[in-house]
C-alpha positions as CSV (number, residue, x, y, z in Angstrom):
1,M,-0.1,0.0,0.0
2,T,1.1,3.3,-0.9
3,E,2.0,6.1,1.6
4,K,1.9,9.1,-0.8
5,R,-1.3,11.2,-0.1
6,T,-3.0,12.9,-2.9
7,Q,-4.9,15.8,-2.8
8,F,-8.0,14.1,-3.9
9,G,-7.5,12.0,-0.6
10,L,-6.9,14.8,1.5
11,E,-10.1,16.7,0.4
12,L,-12.0,13.2,1.0
13,E,-10.7,13.1,4.3
14,E,-11.8,16.6,5.1
15,A,-15.2,16.1,3.6
16,L,-15.6,13.0,5.7
17,R,-14.5,15.0,8.8
18,E,-17.3,17.7,8.2
19,A,-19.9,14.9,7.6
20,V,-19.2,13.4,11.0
21,A,-19.0,16.8,12.6
22,W,-22.5,17.8,11.0
23,K,-24.1,14.3,12.1
24,R,-22.9,15.0,15.6
25,G,-24.4,18.6,15.5
26,E,-21.3,20.2,15.9
27,I,-21.6,22.4,12.8
28,A,-24.1,23.6,10.6
29,L,-24.0,23.0,6.7
30,E,-25.2,25.4,3.9
31,V,-28.5,23.8,2.5
32,E,-30.0,24.9,-0.7
33,N,-33.4,23.4,-1.8
34,I,-33.9,23.2,-5.4
35,D,-37.4,23.1,-6.9
36,P,-37.1,20.1,-9.6
37,M,-40.2,21.5,-11.4
38,P,-40.6,25.4,-11.0
39,P,-43.7,27.2,-12.2
40,A,-42.1,28.7,-15.0
41,R,-41.1,25.1,-16.3
42,I,-44.5,24.0,-16.0
43,K,-45.8,27.1,-17.8
44,A,-43.5,26.7,-20.7
45,I,-44.4,22.7,-20.8
46,R,-48.0,23.7,-21.2
47,K,-47.5,26.5,-23.7
48,K,-45.3,24.1,-25.8
49,V,-48.4,21.8,-26.1
50,A,-51.3,23.6,-25.5
51,R,-52.6,27.3,-26.1
52,S,-54.4,27.3,-22.7
53,A,-54.9,25.4,-19.4
54,A,-58.4,24.2,-20.8
55,Q,-56.9,22.8,-24.1
56,F,-54.2,21.1,-22.0
57,E,-57.0,19.6,-19.7
58,K,-58.8,18.5,-22.8
59,R,-55.6,16.9,-24.4
60,F,-54.1,15.4,-21.2
61,G,-56.9,15.1,-18.8
62,I,-55.1,17.1,-15.9
63,P,-57.8,19.7,-14.6
64,A,-57.1,23.2,-15.8
65,A,-57.4,24.8,-12.3
66,T,-54.5,22.1,-11.3
67,I,-52.4,23.4,-14.0
68,N,-53.2,27.1,-13.1
69,N,-52.3,26.5,-9.4
70,W,-49.0,24.8,-10.6
71,E,-48.2,27.6,-12.9
72,Q,-48.9,30.3,-10.4
73,G,-47.0,28.6,-7.7
74,R,-49.9,28.0,-5.4
75,R,-49.2,24.4,-5.1
76,K,-46.4,22.1,-6.2
77,P,-47.2,19.3,-8.4
78,D,-46.3,15.8,-6.4
79,V,-43.5,13.1,-7.8
80,A,-46.2,11.6,-10.0
81,A,-47.3,14.8,-11.5
82,R,-43.5,16.1,-12.1
83,L,-43.1,12.6,-13.9
84,L,-46.1,12.8,-16.1
85,L,-45.3,16.6,-16.7
86,S,-41.7,15.5,-17.9
87,V,-43.1,13.0,-20.2
88,I,-45.6,15.4,-21.7
89,E,-42.4,17.7,-22.3
90,R,-40.6,15.0,-24.3
91,D,-43.6,13.1,-25.7
92,P,-46.9,14.7,-25.8
93,E,-48.3,12.7,-28.3
94,L,-47.5,9.5,-26.2
95,V,-49.3,10.9,-23.2
96,E,-52.3,12.2,-25.3
97,K,-52.7,8.6,-26.8
98,A,-52.4,7.0,-23.4
99,A,-54.9,9.5,-21.9
100,A,-57.5,8.9,-24.8
101,N,-57.2,5.1,-24.1
102,A,-57.7,5.6,-20.6
103,A,-60.9,7.4,-20.8
């Protein structure tokens, strides 16, 4: 085994010491919460595939009021809704077809 200590190894040791100190409550670490689906992205998805929330509802079956609440930041979509919006963003025709078959 080598005795040479690399810069990466030293930084990794420091990070581990910091994690242990945080776990013990000795230090507080800076936390940044990132919204995975901000209202602006939801609005952009909706505008990409429909002119209005009502048209989006007709096409995909998600109530217009729900879309409006998400776009205006009054409510946040849950994990399943974020996944559905991501799929709509990538392949709206697939979701439209699935929604039509589910009705």
